PDB file of N, CA, C and O in Angstrom:
ATOM      1  N   MET A   1      -0.624   4.329   3.506  1.00  0.00           N
ATOM      2  CA  MET A   1      -0.275   4.255   4.911  1.00  0.00           C
ATOM      3  C   MET A   1       1.230   4.098   5.043  1.00  0.00           C
ATOM      4  O   MET A   1       1.879   3.499   4.185  1.00  0.00           O
ATOM      5  N   ARG A   2       1.757   4.617   6.078  1.00  0.00           N
ATOM      6  CA  ARG A   2       3.194   4.538   6.310  1.00  0.00           C
ATOM      7  C   ARG A   2       3.493   3.486   7.361  1.00  0.00           C
ATOM      8  O   ARG A   2       2.708   3.246   8.279  1.00  0.00           O
ATOM      9  N   ALA A   3       4.663   2.862   7.198  1.00  0.00           N
ATOM     10  CA  ALA A   3       5.104   1.867   8.185  1.00  0.00           C
ATOM     11  C   ALA A   3       5.589   2.588   9.438  1.00  0.00           C
ATOM     12  O   ALA A   3       6.135   3.688   9.360  1.00  0.00           O
ATOM     13  N   ASP A   4       5.390   1.969  10.574  1.00  0.00           N
ATOM     14  CA  ASP A   4       5.948   2.555  11.794  1.00  0.00           C
ATOM     15  C   ASP A   4       7.393   2.072  11.945  1.00  0.00           C
ATOM     16  O   ASP A   4       7.894   1.370  11.067  1.00  0.00           O
ATOM     17  N   ARG A   5       8.050   2.419  13.000  1.00  0.00           N
ATOM     18  CA  ARG A   5       9.465   2.091  13.180  1.00  0.00           C
ATOM     19  C   ARG A   5       9.721   0.597  13.354  1.00  0.00           C
ATOM     20  O   ARG A   5      10.872   0.173  13.264  1.00  0.00           O
ATOM     21  N   SER A   6       8.717  -0.198  13.593  1.00  0.00           N
ATOM     22  CA  SER A   6       8.912  -1.628  13.799  1.00  0.00           C
ATOM     23  C   SER A   6       9.225  -2.359  12.499  1.00  0.00           C
ATOM     24  O   SER A   6       9.650  -3.514  12.540  1.00  0.00           O
ATOM     25  N   GLY A   7       9.028  -1.727  11.359  1.00  0.00           N
ATOM     26  CA  GLY A   7       9.273  -2.375  10.080  1.00  0.00           C
ATOM     27  C   GLY A   7       8.042  -3.076   9.542  1.00  0.00           C
ATOM     28  O   GLY A   7       8.108  -3.714   8.491  1.00  0.00           O
ATOM     29  N   LEU A   8       6.916  -2.972  10.244  1.00  0.00           N
ATOM     30  CA  LEU A   8       5.686  -3.586   9.787  1.00  0.00           C
ATOM     31  C   LEU A   8       4.893  -2.588   8.955  1.00  0.00           C
ATOM     32  O   LEU A   8       4.828  -1.404   9.286  1.00  0.00           O
ATOM     33  N   VAL A   9       4.302  -3.065   7.896  1.00  0.00           N
ATOM     34  CA  VAL A   9       3.497  -2.200   7.044  1.00  0.00           C
ATOM     35  C   VAL A   9       2.030  -2.434   7.386  1.00  0.00           C
ATOM     36  O   VAL A   9       1.543  -3.558   7.260  1.00  0.00           O
ATOM     37  N   PRO A  10       1.325  -1.406   7.810  1.00  0.00           N
ATOM     38  CA  PRO A  10      -0.077  -1.593   8.193  1.00  0.00           C
ATOM     39  C   PRO A  10      -0.948  -1.862   6.969  1.00  0.00           C
ATOM     40  O   PRO A  10      -0.682  -1.352   5.881  1.00  0.00           O
ATOM     41  N   ASP A  11      -1.973  -2.655   7.157  1.00  0.00           N
ATOM     42  CA  ASP A  11      -2.914  -2.985   6.099  1.00  0.00           C
ATOM     43  C   ASP A  11      -4.288  -2.504   6.547  1.00  0.00           C
ATOM     44  O   ASP A  11      -4.781  -2.956   7.581  1.00  0.00           O
ATOM     45  N   PRO A  12      -4.921  -1.602   5.803  1.00  0.00           N
ATOM     46  CA  PRO A  12      -6.207  -1.069   6.246  1.00  0.00           C
ATOM     47  C   PRO A  12      -7.354  -2.070   6.147  1.00  0.00           C
ATOM     48  O   PRO A  12      -8.371  -1.912   6.822  1.00  0.00           O
ATOM     49  N   HIS A  13      -7.204  -3.084   5.326  1.00  0.00           N
ATOM     50  CA  HIS A  13      -8.309  -4.004   5.085  1.00  0.00           C
ATOM     51  C   HIS A  13      -8.734  -4.810   6.320  1.00  0.00           C
ATOM     52  O   HIS A  13      -9.937  -4.976   6.521  1.00  0.00           O
ATOM     53  N   PRO A  14      -7.823  -5.319   7.157  1.00  0.00           N
ATOM     54  CA  PRO A  14      -8.301  -6.060   8.337  1.00  0.00           C
ATOM     55  C   PRO A  14      -9.176  -5.230   9.267  1.00  0.00           C
ATOM     56  O   PRO A  14     -10.036  -5.777   9.958  1.00  0.00           O
ATOM     57  N   ARG A  15      -8.968  -3.925   9.293  1.00  0.00           N
ATOM     58  CA  ARG A  15      -9.817  -3.080  10.140  1.00  0.00           C
ATOM     59  C   ARG A  15     -11.245  -3.043   9.619  1.00  0.00           C
ATOM     60  O   ARG A  15     -12.178  -2.846  10.398  1.00  0.00           O
ATOM     61  N   LEU A  16     -11.431  -3.225   8.330  1.00  0.00           N
ATOM     62  CA  LEU A  16     -12.768  -3.173   7.752  1.00  0.00           C
ATOM     63  C   LEU A  16     -13.532  -4.476   7.960  1.00  0.00           C
ATOM     64  O   LEU A  16     -14.763  -4.469   7.994  1.00  0.00           O
ATOM     65  N   ARG A  17     -12.836  -5.569   8.096  1.00  0.00           N
ATOM     66  CA  ARG A  17     -13.507  -6.863   8.198  1.00  0.00           C
ATOM     67  C   ARG A  17     -14.395  -6.990   9.431  1.00  0.00           C
ATOM     68  O   ARG A  17     -15.503  -7.509   9.300  1.00  0.00           O
ATOM     69  N   PRO A  18     -13.976  -6.546  10.632  1.00  0.00           N
ATOM     70  CA  PRO A  18     -14.906  -6.622  11.774  1.00  0.00           C
ATOM     71  C   PRO A  18     -16.179  -5.810  11.545  1.00  0.00           C
ATOM     72  O   PRO A  18     -17.253  -6.177  12.022  1.00  0.00           O
ATOM     73  N   GLU A  19     -16.049  -4.701  10.810  1.00  0.00           N
ATOM     74  CA  GLU A  19     -17.236  -3.898  10.516  1.00  0.00           C
ATOM     75  C   GLU A  19     -18.220  -4.670   9.647  1.00  0.00           C
ATOM     76  O   GLU A  19     -19.421  -4.405   9.665  1.00  0.00           O
ATOM     77  N   LEU A  20     -17.691  -5.639   8.880  1.00  0.00           N
ATOM     78  CA  LEU A  20     -18.550  -6.451   8.015  1.00  0.00           C
ATOM     79  C   LEU A  20     -18.974  -7.752   8.692  1.00  0.00           C
ATOM     80  O   LEU A  20     -19.618  -8.596   8.068  1.00  0.00           O
ATOM     81  N   GLY A  21     -18.610  -7.918   9.985  1.00  0.00           N
ATOM     82  CA  GLY A  21     -19.028  -9.084  10.732  1.00  0.00           C
ATOM     83  C   GLY A  21     -18.057 -10.256  10.704  1.00  0.00           C
ATOM     84  O   GLY A  21     -18.433 -11.366  11.082  1.00  0.00           O
ATOM     85  N   HIS A  22     -16.824 -10.042  10.269  1.00  0.00           N
ATOM     86  CA  HIS A  22     -15.837 -11.112  10.223  1.00  0.00           C
ATOM     87  C   HIS A  22     -14.919 -11.038  11.443  1.00  0.00           C
ATOM     88  O   HIS A  22     -14.532  -9.950  11.870  1.00  0.00           O
ATOM     89  N   ASP A  23     -14.577 -12.193  11.996  1.00  0.00           N
ATOM     90  CA  ASP A  23     -13.668 -12.267  13.133  1.00  0.00           C
ATOM     91  C   ASP A  23     -12.232 -12.331  12.605  1.00  0.00           C
ATOM     92  O   ASP A  23     -11.884 -13.259  11.876  1.00  0.00           O
ATOM     93  N   VAL A  24     -11.407 -11.363  12.964  1.00  0.00           N
ATOM     94  CA  VAL A  24     -10.059 -11.261  12.410  1.00  0.00           C
ATOM     95  C   VAL A  24      -9.027 -11.535  13.495  1.00  0.00           C
ATOM     96  O   VAL A  24      -8.993 -10.846  14.515  1.00  0.00           O
ATOM     97  N   HIS A  25      -8.178 -12.550  13.272  1.00  0.00           N
ATOM     98  CA  HIS A  25      -7.077 -12.859  14.169  1.00  0.00           C
ATOM     99  C   HIS A  25      -5.871 -13.257  13.334  1.00  0.00           C
ATOM    100  O   HIS A  25      -5.984 -14.135  12.478  1.00  0.00           O
ATOM    101  N   PRO A  26      -4.713 -12.631  13.561  1.00  0.00           N
ATOM    102  CA  PRO A  26      -3.520 -13.044  12.815  1.00  0.00           C
ATOM    103  C   PRO A  26      -3.121 -14.463  13.198  1.00  0.00           C
ATOM    104  O   PRO A  26      -3.175 -14.836  14.370  1.00  0.00           O
ATOM    105  N   ILE A  27      -2.718 -15.253  12.202  1.00  0.00           N
ATOM    106  CA  ILE A  27      -2.275 -16.624  12.472  1.00  0.00           C
ATOM    107  C   ILE A  27      -0.784 -16.788  12.208  1.00  0.00           C
ATOM    108  O   ILE A  27      -0.183 -17.781  12.616  1.00  0.00           O
ATOM    109  N   GLU A  28      -0.188 -15.812  11.524  1.00  0.00           N
ATOM    110  CA  GLU A  28       1.227 -15.929  11.191  1.00  0.00           C
ATOM    111  C   GLU A  28       1.777 -14.533  10.931  1.00  0.00           C
ATOM    112  O   GLU A  28       1.074 -13.669  10.408  1.00  0.00           O
ATOM    113  N   ALA A  29       3.044 -14.315  11.301  1.00  0.00           N
ATOM    114  CA  ALA A  29       3.686 -13.026  11.055  1.00  0.00           C
ATOM    115  C   ALA A  29       5.161 -13.253  10.774  1.00  0.00           C
ATOM    116  O   ALA A  29       5.744 -14.242  11.218  1.00  0.00           O
ATOM    117  N   TYR A  30       5.752 -12.339  10.040  1.00  0.00           N
ATOM    118  CA  TYR A  30       7.173 -12.414   9.718  1.00  0.00           C
ATOM    119  C   TYR A  30       7.845 -11.116  10.139  1.00  0.00           C
ATOM    120  O   TYR A  30       7.320 -10.030   9.895  1.00  0.00           O
ATOM    121  N   LEU A  31       8.991 -11.231  10.763  1.00  0.00           N
ATOM    122  CA  LEU A  31       9.774 -10.071  11.150  1.00  0.00           C
ATOM    123  C   LEU A  31      11.057 -10.048  10.342  1.00  0.00           C
ATOM    124  O   LEU A  31      11.700 -11.078  10.142  1.00  0.00           O
ATOM    125  N   ARG A  32      11.415  -8.876   9.888  1.00  0.00           N
ATOM    126  CA  ARG A  32      12.642  -8.711   9.125  1.00  0.00           C
ATOM    127  C   ARG A  32      13.747  -8.351  10.110  1.00  0.00           C
ATOM    128  O   ARG A  32      13.704  -7.288  10.729  1.00  0.00           O
ATOM    129  N   ARG A  33      14.729  -9.223  10.258  1.00  0.00           N
ATOM    130  CA  ARG A  33      15.813  -9.000  11.215  1.00  0.00           C
ATOM    131  C   ARG A  33      16.819  -7.975  10.697  1.00  0.00           C
ATOM    132  O   ARG A  33      17.288  -7.129  11.460  1.00  0.00           O
ATOM    133  N   GLU A  34      17.150  -8.041   9.424  1.00  0.00           N
ATOM    134  CA  GLU A  34      18.131  -7.108   8.887  1.00  0.00           C
ATOM    135  C   GLU A  34      17.450  -5.775   8.584  1.00  0.00           C
ATOM    136  O   GLU A  34      16.245  -5.714   8.339  1.00  0.00           O
ATOM    137  N   THR A  35      18.232  -4.736   8.608  1.00  0.00           N
ATOM    138  CA  THR A  35      17.706  -3.417   8.305  1.00  0.00           C
ATOM    139  C   THR A  35      18.451  -2.883   7.097  1.00  0.00           C
ATOM    140  O   THR A  35      19.470  -3.434   6.682  1.00  0.00           O
ATOM    141  N   GLY A  36      17.940  -1.828   6.551  1.00  0.00           N
ATOM    142  CA  GLY A  36      18.608  -1.220   5.416  1.00  0.00           C
ATOM    143  C   GLY A  36      17.732  -1.266   4.179  1.00  0.00           C
ATOM    144  O   GLY A  36      16.562  -1.645   4.227  1.00  0.00           O
ATOM    145  N   ALA A  37      18.324  -0.876   3.092  1.00  0.00           N
ATOM    146  CA  ALA A  37      17.603  -0.778   1.819  1.00  0.00           C
ATOM    147  C   ALA A  37      17.657  -2.113   1.089  1.00  0.00           C
ATOM    148  O   ALA A  37      18.365  -2.252   0.092  1.00  0.00           O
ATOM    149  N   TYR A  38      16.912  -3.091   1.583  1.00  0.00           N
ATOM    150  CA  TYR A  38      16.986  -4.431   1.016  1.00  0.00           C
ATOM    151  C   TYR A  38      16.291  -4.538  -0.342  1.00  0.00           C
ATOM    152  O   TYR A  38      16.486  -5.530  -1.045  1.00  0.00           O
ATOM    153  N   LEU A  39      15.492  -3.556  -0.727  1.00  0.00           N
ATOM    154  CA  LEU A  39      14.849  -3.577  -2.041  1.00  0.00           C
ATOM    155  C   LEU A  39      15.640  -2.817  -3.100  1.00  0.00           C
ATOM    156  O   LEU A  39      15.203  -2.739  -4.248  1.00  0.00           O
ATOM    157  N   ASP A  40      16.785  -2.260  -2.747  1.00  0.00           N
ATOM    158  CA  ASP A  40      17.577  -1.497  -3.708  1.00  0.00           C
ATOM    159  C   ASP A  40      17.946  -2.293  -4.957  1.00  0.00           C
ATOM    160  O   ASP A  40      17.795  -1.761  -6.057  1.00  0.00           O
ATOM    161  N   PRO A  41      18.422  -3.541  -4.855  1.00  0.00           N
ATOM    162  CA  PRO A  41      18.748  -4.283  -6.081  1.00  0.00           C
ATOM    163  C   PRO A  41      17.529  -4.462  -6.989  1.00  0.00           C
ATOM    164  O   PRO A  41      17.648  -4.349  -8.209  1.00  0.00           O
ATOM    165  N   TRP A  42      16.372  -4.737  -6.412  1.00  0.00           N
ATOM    166  CA  TRP A  42      15.150  -4.881  -7.197  1.00  0.00           C
ATOM    167  C   TRP A  42      14.798  -3.547  -7.860  1.00  0.00           C
ATOM    168  O   TRP A  42      14.446  -3.514  -9.039  1.00  0.00           O
ATOM    169  N   HIS A  43      14.892  -2.461  -7.114  1.00  0.00           N
ATOM    170  CA  HIS A  43      14.578  -1.143  -7.657  1.00  0.00           C
ATOM    171  C   HIS A  43      15.529  -0.783  -8.787  1.00  0.00           C
ATOM    172  O   HIS A  43      15.100  -0.236  -9.803  1.00  0.00           O
ATOM    173  N   ASP A  44      16.817  -1.084  -8.625  1.00  0.00           N
ATOM    174  CA  ASP A  44      17.799  -0.782  -9.669  1.00  0.00           C
ATOM    175  C   ASP A  44      17.494  -1.546 -10.953  1.00  0.00           C
ATOM    176  O   ASP A  44      17.589  -0.981 -12.042  1.00  0.00           O
ATOM    177  N   ARG A  45      17.128  -2.823 -10.840  1.00  0.00           N
ATOM    178  CA  ARG A  45      16.788  -3.610 -12.039  1.00  0.00           C
ATOM    179  C   ARG A  45      15.538  -3.051 -12.712  1.00  0.00           C
ATOM    180  O   ARG A  45      15.479  -2.960 -13.938  1.00  0.00           O
ATOM    181  N   LEU A  46      14.551  -2.679 -11.919  1.00  0.00           N
ATOM    182  CA  LEU A  46      13.315  -2.121 -12.463  1.00  0.00           C
ATOM    183  C   LEU A  46      13.581  -0.789 -13.165  1.00  0.00           C
ATOM    184  O   LEU A  46      13.061  -0.540 -14.253  1.00  0.00           O
ATOM    185  N   LYS A  47      14.384   0.056 -12.543  1.00  0.00           N
ATOM    186  CA  LYS A  47      14.717   1.349 -13.138  1.00  0.00           C
ATOM    187  C   LYS A  47      15.474   1.177 -14.447  1.00  0.00           C
ATOM    188  O   LYS A  47      15.187   1.862 -15.429  1.00  0.00           O
ATOM    189  N   THR A  48      16.445   0.259 -14.464  1.00  0.00           N
ATOM    190  CA  THR A  48      17.218   0.006 -15.682  1.00  0.00           C
ATOM    191  C   THR A  48      16.311  -0.494 -16.799  1.00  0.00           C
ATOM    192  O   THR A  48      16.432  -0.050 -17.941  1.00  0.00           O
ATOM    193  N   ALA A  49      15.407  -1.412 -16.481  1.00  0.00           N
ATOM    194  CA  ALA A  49      14.480  -1.934 -17.495  1.00  0.00           C
ATOM    195  C   ALA A  49      13.575  -0.824 -18.023  1.00  0.00           C
ATOM    196  O   ALA A  49      13.305  -0.771 -19.223  1.00  0.00           O
ATOM    197  N   TYR A  50      13.108   0.051 -17.157  1.00  0.00           N
ATOM    198  CA  TYR A  50      12.238   1.152 -17.562  1.00  0.00           C
ATOM    199  C   TYR A  50      12.982   2.124 -18.483  1.00  0.00           C
ATOM    200  O   TYR A  50      12.461   2.526 -19.524  1.00  0.00           O
ATOM    201  N   VAL A  51      14.198   2.494 -18.092  1.00  0.00           N
ATOM    202  CA  VAL A  51      14.991   3.423 -18.901  1.00  0.00           C
ATOM    203  C   VAL A  51      15.334   2.794 -20.254  1.00  0.00           C
ATOM    204  O   VAL A  51      15.270   3.469 -21.282  1.00  0.00           O
ATOM    205  N   ASP A  52      15.696   1.508 -20.263  1.00  0.00           N
ATOM    206  CA  ASP A  52      16.013   0.821 -21.520  1.00  0.00           C
ATOM    207  C   ASP A  52      14.791   0.749 -22.437  1.00  0.00           C
ATOM    208  O   ASP A  52      14.912   0.914 -23.650  1.00  0.00           O
ATOM    209  N   THR A  53      13.621   0.502 -21.857  1.00  0.00           N
ATOM    210  CA  THR A  53      12.393   0.440 -22.650  1.00  0.00           C
ATOM    211  C   THR A  53      12.074   1.799 -23.257  1.00  0.00           C
ATOM    212  O   THR A  53      11.725   1.893 -24.433  1.00  0.00           O
ATOM    213  N   LEU A  54      12.194   2.844 -22.459  1.00  0.00           N
ATOM    214  CA  LEU A  54      11.950   4.192 -22.991  1.00  0.00           C
ATOM    215  C   LEU A  54      12.963   4.560 -24.063  1.00  0.00           C
ATOM    216  O   LEU A  54      12.605   5.193 -25.056  1.00  0.00           O
ATOM    217  N   ALA A  55      14.228   4.172 -23.879  1.00  0.00           N
ATOM    218  CA  ALA A  55      15.251   4.467 -24.881  1.00  0.00           C
ATOM    219  C   ALA A  55      14.936   3.748 -26.188  1.00  0.00           C
ATOM    220  O   ALA A  55      15.160   4.302 -27.265  1.00  0.00           O
ATOM    221  N   ALA A  56      14.423   2.529 -26.108  1.00  0.00           N
ATOM    222  CA  ALA A  56      14.042   1.792 -27.318  1.00  0.00           C
ATOM    223  C   ALA A  56      12.896   2.489 -28.046  1.00  0.00           C
ATOM    224  O   ALA A  56      12.748   2.338 -29.259  1.00  0.00           O
ATOM    225  N   LEU A  57      12.093   3.243 -27.321  1.00  0.00           N
ATOM    226  CA  LEU A  57      10.994   4.003 -27.923  1.00  0.00           C
ATOM    227  C   LEU A  57      11.450   5.371 -28.410  1.00  0.00           C
ATOM    228  O   LEU A  57      10.663   6.121 -28.988  1.00  0.00           O
ATOM    229  N   GLY A  58      12.711   5.697 -28.179  1.00  0.00           N
ATOM    230  CA  GLY A  58      13.232   6.988 -28.600  1.00  0.00           C
ATOM    231  C   GLY A  58      13.116   8.072 -27.552  1.00  0.00           C
ATOM    232  O   GLY A  58      13.294   9.253 -27.854  1.00  0.00           O
ATOM    233  N   VAL A  59      12.818   7.685 -26.323  1.00  0.00           N
ATOM    234  CA  VAL A  59      12.678   8.654 -25.235  1.00  0.00           C
ATOM    235  C   VAL A  59      13.914   8.575 -24.356  1.00  0.00           C
ATOM    236  O   VAL A  59      14.164   7.555 -23.714  1.00  0.00           O
ATOM    237  N   THR A  60      14.682   9.647 -24.328  1.00  0.00           N
ATOM    238  CA  THR A  60      15.891   9.710 -23.513  1.00  0.00           C
ATOM    239  C   THR A  60      15.818  10.914 -22.579  1.00  0.00           C
ATOM    240  O   THR A  60      14.945  11.771 -22.721  1.00  0.00           O
ATOM    241  N   ALA A  61      16.733  10.968 -21.637  1.00  0.00           N
ATOM    242  CA  ALA A  61      16.712  12.020 -20.613  1.00  0.00           C
ATOM    243  C   ALA A  61      16.985  13.406 -21.197  1.00  0.00           C
ATOM    244  O   ALA A  61      16.606  14.408 -20.591  1.00  0.00           O
ATOM    245  N   ASP A  62      17.627  13.482 -22.347  1.00  0.00           N
ATOM    246  CA  ASP A  62      18.000  14.787 -22.899  1.00  0.00           C
ATOM    247  C   ASP A  62      16.935  15.388 -23.816  1.00  0.00           C
ATOM    248  O   ASP A  62      17.187  16.417 -24.442  1.00  0.00           O
ATOM    249  N   LEU A  63      15.762  14.782 -23.911  1.00  0.00           N
ATOM    250  CA  LEU A  63      14.700  15.306 -24.777  1.00  0.00           C
ATOM    251  C   LEU A  63      14.049  16.541 -24.162  1.00  0.00           C
ATOM    252  O   LEU A  63      13.916  16.666 -22.945  1.00  0.00           O
ATOM    253  N   THR A  64      13.652  17.439 -25.044  1.00  0.00           N
ATOM    254  CA  THR A  64      12.835  18.560 -24.591  1.00  0.00           C
ATOM    255  C   THR A  64      11.407  18.058 -24.412  1.00  0.00           C
ATOM    256  O   THR A  64      11.086  16.938 -24.810  1.00  0.00           O
ATOM    257  N   ASP A  65      10.565  18.870 -23.825  1.00  0.00           N
ATOM    258  CA  ASP A  65       9.170  18.467 -23.633  1.00  0.00           C
ATOM    259  C   ASP A  65       8.487  18.169 -24.971  1.00  0.00           C
ATOM    260  O   ASP A  65       7.750  17.191 -25.099  1.00  0.00           O
ATOM    261  N   ALA A  66       8.741  19.022 -25.956  1.00  0.00           N
ATOM    262  CA  ALA A  66       8.125  18.827 -27.271  1.00  0.00           C
ATOM    263  C   ALA A  66       8.624  17.538 -27.920  1.00  0.00           C
ATOM    264  O   ALA A  66       7.839  16.801 -28.517  1.00  0.00           O
ATOM    265  N   ASP A  67       9.921  17.263 -27.808  1.00  0.00           N
ATOM    266  CA  ASP A  67      10.475  16.031 -28.377  1.00  0.00           C
ATOM    267  C   ASP A  67       9.921  14.799 -27.674  1.00  0.00           C
ATOM    268  O   ASP A  67       9.678  13.774 -28.309  1.00  0.00           O
ATOM    269  N   PHE A  68       9.723  14.900 -26.364  1.00  0.00           N
ATOM    270  CA  PHE A  68       9.145  13.800 -25.615  1.00  0.00           C
ATOM    271  C   PHE A  68       7.741  13.492 -26.111  1.00  0.00           C
ATOM    272  O   PHE A  68       7.402  12.330 -26.338  1.00  0.00           O
ATOM    273  N   LEU A  69       6.921  14.529 -26.281  1.00  0.00           N
ATOM    274  CA  LEU A  69       5.554  14.333 -26.751  1.00  0.00           C
ATOM    275  C   LEU A  69       5.529  13.762 -28.166  1.00  0.00           C
ATOM    276  O   LEU A  69       4.676  12.936 -28.489  1.00  0.00           O
ATOM    277  N   THR A  70       6.460  14.200 -29.006  1.00  0.00           N
ATOM    278  CA  THR A  70       6.552  13.662 -30.363  1.00  0.00           C
ATOM    279  C   THR A  70       6.911  12.181 -30.333  1.00  0.00           C
ATOM    280  O   THR A  70       6.328  11.387 -31.071  1.00  0.00           O
ATOM    281  N   ALA A  71       7.865  11.804 -29.486  1.00  0.00           N
ATOM    282  CA  ALA A  71       8.264  10.395 -29.366  1.00  0.00           C
ATOM    283  C   ALA A  71       7.104   9.541 -28.862  1.00  0.00           C
ATOM    284  O   ALA A  71       6.911   8.422 -29.336  1.00  0.00           O
ATOM    285  N   MET A  72       6.332  10.056 -27.908  1.00  0.00           N
ATOM    286  CA  MET A  72       5.208   9.296 -27.384  1.00  0.00           C
ATOM    287  C   MET A  72       4.094   9.172 -28.430  1.00  0.00           C
ATOM    288  O   MET A  72       3.446   8.129 -28.517  1.00  0.00           O
ATOM    289  N   GLU A  73       3.869  10.216 -29.215  1.00  0.00           N
ATOM    290  CA  GLU A  73       2.875  10.135 -30.296  1.00  0.00           C
ATOM    291  C   GLU A  73       3.307   9.108 -31.342  1.00  0.00           C
ATOM    292  O   GLU A  73       2.484   8.360 -31.870  1.00  0.00           O
ATOM    293  N   HIS A  74       4.603   9.082 -31.630  1.00  0.00           N
ATOM    294  CA  HIS A  74       5.131   8.102 -32.596  1.00  0.00           C
ATOM    295  C   HIS A  74       4.905   6.688 -32.066  1.00  0.00           C
ATOM    296  O   HIS A  74       4.546   5.788 -32.825  1.00  0.00           O
ATOM    297  N   HIS A  75       5.113   6.495 -30.779  1.00  0.00           N
ATOM    298  CA  HIS A  75       4.894   5.186 -30.164  1.00  0.00           C
ATOM    299  C   HIS A  75       3.424   4.773 -30.247  1.00  0.00           C
ATOM    300  O   HIS A  75       3.120   3.614 -30.530  1.00  0.00           O
ATOM    301  N   LYS A  76       2.509   5.720 -30.002  1.00  0.00           N
ATOM    302  CA  LYS A  76       1.087   5.413 -30.061  1.00  0.00           C
ATOM    303  C   LYS A  76       0.646   5.016 -31.472  1.00  0.00           C
ATOM    304  O   LYS A  76      -0.265   4.204 -31.640  1.00  0.00           O
ATOM    305  N   SER A  77       1.291   5.588 -32.471  1.00  0.00           N
ATOM    306  CA  SER A  77       0.884   5.332 -33.859  1.00  0.00           C
ATOM    307  C   SER A  77       1.416   3.996 -34.387  1.00  0.00           C
ATOM    308  O   SER A  77       1.032   3.576 -35.478  1.00  0.00           O
ATOM    309  N   ARG A  78       2.276   3.333 -33.649  1.00  0.00           N
ATOM    310  CA  ARG A  78       2.818   2.040 -34.111  1.00  0.00           C
ATOM    311  C   ARG A  78       1.790   0.971 -34.084  1.00  0.00           C
ATOM    312  O   ARG A  78       2.078  -0.172 -34.440  1.00  0.00           O
TER     313      ARG A  78
END
């Protein structure tokens, strides 16, 4: 599901609960006042960790498809 312009991310699960006989009422909500790419630092750290992990396995951006598959097979055999 996609977020609307309000910055809220819809959750499909509360819609299912009334169908199962549960009474659903929000008791608390949070609004994000600032706008922008606030998850960028987290994404950058995650990307760096992923690339570093792959490099430690011998997988780099300059590998051909065959070299990539060979590196992954080598990793599986460890």
